N, C-alpha and C positions, 0 to 999 in steps of 0.2 A: 324540441323546441330550444335554440341558444336564446340567451339575454343577450344582452348590449354587451357583456363583459365577456360573454364566451363563456359561461359558467352555466351548467344544464340546469336548470330548478330542481330535479330530481335530486341530482346531487347535494343540491344545498339543502334541500329536507333531509337526506342521510347526515348532511354534517351538522345539522339544527338538533335533528334525534339525537345523535351520539354526543354533542355537547351537553343536551340535557342527562342523559344517562350516566356520564362521567360528571356533571354537578350534581346528581341524587347522588353517587358513589361519594363523591368528594366529602359533600353534607353527611350521610350515615354513617362515615369512617371517624368524622368529623366529630358526630353526635356521641358514638361509641365509647373515643377517648376523651369527650369530656363527662361521659356518667365512668366508665370502667378505668380512666387514668390516673395517674397523678406522677408529680413531677418529683422525682428522686434529683441527688448528687449528680447522678452521669445520664440526665435526659429521662425524658417522657417514658414511661411503663406503666405496665397494666397494674392494677389494682391487686392483683395476685402475689405481685411480686415481694411485699412482706411475709407471703405464708411460704412460698418456695424458700426465702432468703432464711426462715425461720428451719424448715426442715433440711435445709444443707446447713447448717450453721456448726452443728456436729461433725463435722469431717475435721472442724479446727481445734474437736477436744478429744482428750484421750486419758486411758484409766493405765495408771502407772502403780502397779499392786495397790489398788483400794483407793490412791488417792486419783485428784481431778487437776487435771492439767489442760491448759488452756494458749493456742497458740498466741502470739504476739500479733500475727497479721489478723486475727479475729478481734484483736481490741482494736488496730490499725483500724479497720473495717469500721467496726462499732462507732469510732469517733468520726471516722469518714462521712457515716451518714447520719450524725447527730441522733444514734440510738440508745439507749442502756441495757444494761445486761443484769439476770439477778438467778444463780442457779440453786437448785432444791434437792436437797438429798431424799431418802426414800421415808424416813420420817417427818418429813415437810418440812424440815428447817434449811434458814438459808447458808450456804456453806459458802457462797462468793458472787461479789455484787462489782457491777461496776457504773458508775455515773446513777443507781437508783435514785427516782423520786423519793423524798424523805418521806410524802404520807402512803408509800406500802407497806406492809408488814414485812418481817423478817421471816413468817411461818405460815404454811396452808396445811390446811387440811384436804383430802381429795377431792369433797364436793366442791371446795373455793377455786379449785385449779379446773374443774369443770366447768364451773360458771364462766371465770376468767376469761377461758380460751374459747367461750361464744360470746363473751361480750363484747361491746361496739366503741366508738370511741368516746371517751368520757376523760378530765382531766387532760386533757392536752395530749393524749395518747390512745393508740390502740394496741392493744396487749396480742400477741400470739406466742402458744404455749408449746415446746418442742421437747425430746426426749431423746437423753443417749446413757446407756444402759441401764445402770439403778439411778439416775439422776436426772432428775426436769429441771427446763429451763424456760426463763421468762424474757421475752425480747419486746420492749416499747418502744413503738413506732410514731412520729407526730405527722400522723396523719390521718385525715377522719377518712376511718373504711370502714365499710358495713361489713357484716355476716351474715350471710345468708345462705343456708344449707339446702338444694332443690332435689326430691326425692321422685322418683317417676320407674312406670315399669320397662324396663330394659330389653324385655321381650318385643312386647309392645312397640316400643321405638326401631326396635331392631327390624322390625317388617314394615315400619311406615316411612324408613328414612329413603330404600329406593322408591316407593311411590310419591314421596315428597320431591324427590328427584327428578322424576317423571316430570311429577306437575309443574316442576318450577320449569325446567324446560319447554313445556307443554306450554304455558304462559310464555315464555321468552319468543317460540315459533309465534305463535298469536300475534303477540306485537309488532315483530318482526314483518310479517304478513300485513299487516293492518297498515304500518307505515307505509309499505311498499305501494299496497293497492291504494292508499290515501294520495301517495305522493304521486303515482300516475294520474289518478283521478284529477289532482288539482293542478297537474302539469296540461293535462288535456283542457281543463278549465282556462289556465294563463293563456296556454296556445290560441284559444277560440278569441279570448278577449283581445289579443296581441292582433292575430290576425283579422280582427274588428278594426282595430285603429289603423291598420295599413290600408283596408277596404275604406275606411273614411276618406283617406288620404289620396285615396285613388278616385273618389269620387264612385265606389261600385260597390256601397255597404247596403246589407240587407239588413233589415232591423231582426234583432234578436228577443225572440219571446223573453219577457222581464218577470222571470221566476225562478225558484232554487236559491243555494245559499247566496251566490253574484245578483239575485236579482235588481240591486241596489245600482252596482258596476252596470247592467245591462241598461237601466234606466238611463242611466248617463250617458254610457254610449248613444242608445236613439236619439237622447236630446239634442247631445250634441252633433246627430249625424243632421235632425230636424233643422238647427241652426247655422250650422253651413251651406246644407239647401238652399234656405232662405236668404242667407249672404251671397250666396252664388248668383241666384235668382234675382236678387235686388242687384248688384253688383252686375250683370248681363242687361239687366235693365236700365240703370243708371247708366252705363255706356253707351246702349244704343240712343236715350236720350240724347245724349251727350251728342253724339254724334251728330243727330237731328239737330240739333241747334246748334252747332258748328256751320252745318250746311245751311241753315235757317240764317244767321250772322253772317256768314259770306256773301249770301244769295242780298240780303240787305246792305250789304258795303256797297255790293256792287252795284245796285239800284239808284244812289244818290250821284254814284262816280260817272255813271254813263252820261246825263246829261251833262255835267258837267265839262265831261270831257267832248261832248257834242255840241256844246258854246261855246269853248273854248276855241275849239278847233274854225268856225265861223268867225269869232273876232280876229283867231289868225291870218287867216286867209283875206282878212277885207270883206267879207260878206255883207257886213253889216256899215252900212254906209250913213246912217244919219245918227246921232247922240242918243235920241231916243227910243232908236234899237239896240243902243250897247248897253243903253242902263238897265232896259228889260233881260236881255242877254245876263249882265253882271250879279240883277237881283235872283234870277235862277239860279243861278250859280252858287251865290251866298246863302241861296235855302236850300242847296242838295247838302252845299260843305256843311252847313248847321247843323243839317242829319244826320251826315257822316261823323260830324264830331261828339253828338251825344250819342248815339251807338258805340263808342271809343272811350268815352266819358263814363257811360255805365258799364259796361267790361272792365274799365278799371277799379271803379269804386267798390264793386261788389266781391275783387280779391284780395281789393285791402281791405276791405269788411272783413273777411273771414279770415284773412293772415293777422288781423289787429294793428293795422301799420296806420292805419287813419289817423290825422289830428280829431282830437276829441277834446271840447275846452267848455264844457258844462256850466252853465250860470241861472242865476234866477230870472224867471223870465214870468210876464204874462199873461198865462197862455191859454185865455177865451180872447183875448186881444191879439195873441199870437195867431191861432187857428181864423179867427175873422179876418185877417189878414191873407192868411191863405187863401181862405174861400172866395176873396175878393178879386185878388190876383190871376184865379183862375177862369172867375164871372168876365175879367176884363178881356181876356183871350178871344180874341177873333175865332179862333176855333168852337168855342166855347158858349160865345155869347147870347147864343138864344137857346141855351141848355136851360134846363130848371133846377137851379140850387138851391136849398135853406140852409139855416146855420141857424141853431138852437143850443142853448146852455142853459143851466137850472141853477147857474150863480152870477154873481156880476164880475167875479173875478177868480181865481186860482192863481198859484204863484207853483211855479214847476222848476227842477233845475233841470235843465235840459242844454244839449246844441243846438242852437238857434237854426243853424244853418243845413245840418242833416236832419235833424227833425222836420223843418219844412220839406225838404226833400221825400222824406219817410211820407207824411201828411199829402201835398201834392200827387203822389204816387198813385196813392189808395183811390183819392178823387177821381182823378182823370182814369184811372182804369173803370171804375166804374159810370165814368162818360162814354170812355170808347170802347167798352164791349158791350153797348147795351144799344135799342133803337132809341133815334133822336127825342121820342116823346118822354123817355125815361125821366125817373123825377129822381134825384139823388141829394138825402140830406145827412146833413152833418151835425151831429149833436155833441156836446162836451157835457160831464156831469162828473161830482165829485162825491167821492168813497167816503168809506170810515178810514181813519189810520193815515191820512195824508192819499190817497189811492184817485186817480183820477182816470178817465175812462172817454173814449173819444168811437164815437159809434159812427160808419158809414154806411147808411142803409141805403138801397134802391128797390124799384119795384120792376125791375128789368125781367130777362127772360129765367134768370136764374141758375145754376147748374145741378148737373149729376155730382154722383158720391165720386167718380173718378176725377172730375176736373178739380172738387173743393178736396182731393187728399194729392192734388199735382201743383196746384196753384201757386204756392210759394216756392215750391223747386225752380232754382235758378236755369235749369235744361228745358221750361215746360213752358210753350206759348199757349194761352188760351186759344178756342176753336171758336166763342161764341161770338162772336160778329161776322158781318157778311166779308165787309171790306176788311183787307188785312190793314193793322195799324201799323205809323211808322216809328215802331217802339222797337224796343231789343229785347225784350221778354225777358226783361232781369226786374222791372219797377217791383212787381208784390216782393220778390226775392229780396232785394235792396231794401225794401222798405221794412219786413220784417226784421234781416241783420242792424237794421239802426235802431228799432223798436227793443228788440233784445240788447243792444249796447247801452240802453239806457237801463238796462234791467227792469224791463216790463215783458209780455208776453202780447202776443197777437191770437185773435182765433177768427174762424169764419164760419158761418151759419147759411144754410142755404137749399132751396126747395123747386118746388115746381115755378114758384112765382118770388123771385127777387132775391136778392143777395145783401148781408149784413156782415162787415168785417170788424171788430170790437177791441181796438189797444186799451191795453191798462198798463198804468205807470205808477210810480209812485216817488 
């Protein structure tokens, strides 16, 4: 499996392991020098450097007929490193010193020299003791160096060293094999995940059992696939409904245009010989043109509302009086003058901030929809009530045939047209969608409840 950059994931694991080992080695080396290192004039050295320097200092010492001579280079090195020197003869008395601190004596016993050779850092110095022929010498180093002697069974250590070496090699081999096995295992799982993502994109995904280390990843992949399937289904249903709606709206536009064209042809060829016939033809043409104009206006309005480009001018309005006028206008419409419409309000007046023209359109659509999609004997009730914190509710209720769950779920879809009327309404199928968009524009919400008998639509605004 290759990643987007063309690098094999196993190679990345190998690089990661190598970097991890290298980091551990560098950290161990740094810790080693932190514990066992000192900084001397020539750079960083091990803490054993003073002992080695002391042991090799005798190369600059010389016995000339019983008299001790020290080379100038030795004194230069002492000054260069900031050290001091004291030489003791076989009687323990000082015969030479160079920059020795004043608090050190001029004579030592054998036991004092032994103790001093094993002493740790004190008085700003760590003293190391060396010997040259019959003389002993002390060199003071300005470093806090600890002196410890480790004793062990050399024979056992000699026998154990090969075992230790083999054990170390075995551990390294086990670690290497583990890294390789884990790398191949992880690469397989990553390949499975990558292939799953590819299958989701190709819509050929099969759910992966949600278990193991990557169970959460598999869960999210399965969830993503489910959401994409639902989205695809919704898109397909929406496209199908849109196509049906376009077909319906196209047919609805042709319906009023056909009589317009027919009566216009009769007028143009002189078939209407008297003014009364001409006026009748004109009334029919105007009626159908108005119908076509309403269809076009509904279509334009719903897209303006969706795009947020509709002019919106809310102002304080007496809502009870406003809604009563909407109901009266519908009652006075010849198409609904014989229908039963009632209006109720639990308060005398409520002031709300609305765009009167748009909200009149929304309320009119809801009431007309209840009248149009029910039998003539259906009773429609419009009720206004004041809720807490300035909330206002409008309920449009009928005792008609009601709707099933499918119709309730689709009724506010702008591509859906109800099928509960025996006669096809002269509408665009956009009325309820427009009503919901207008209520939402006013910061409210709209809901519907329907069962085997009757439907109730409730709008809430604040």
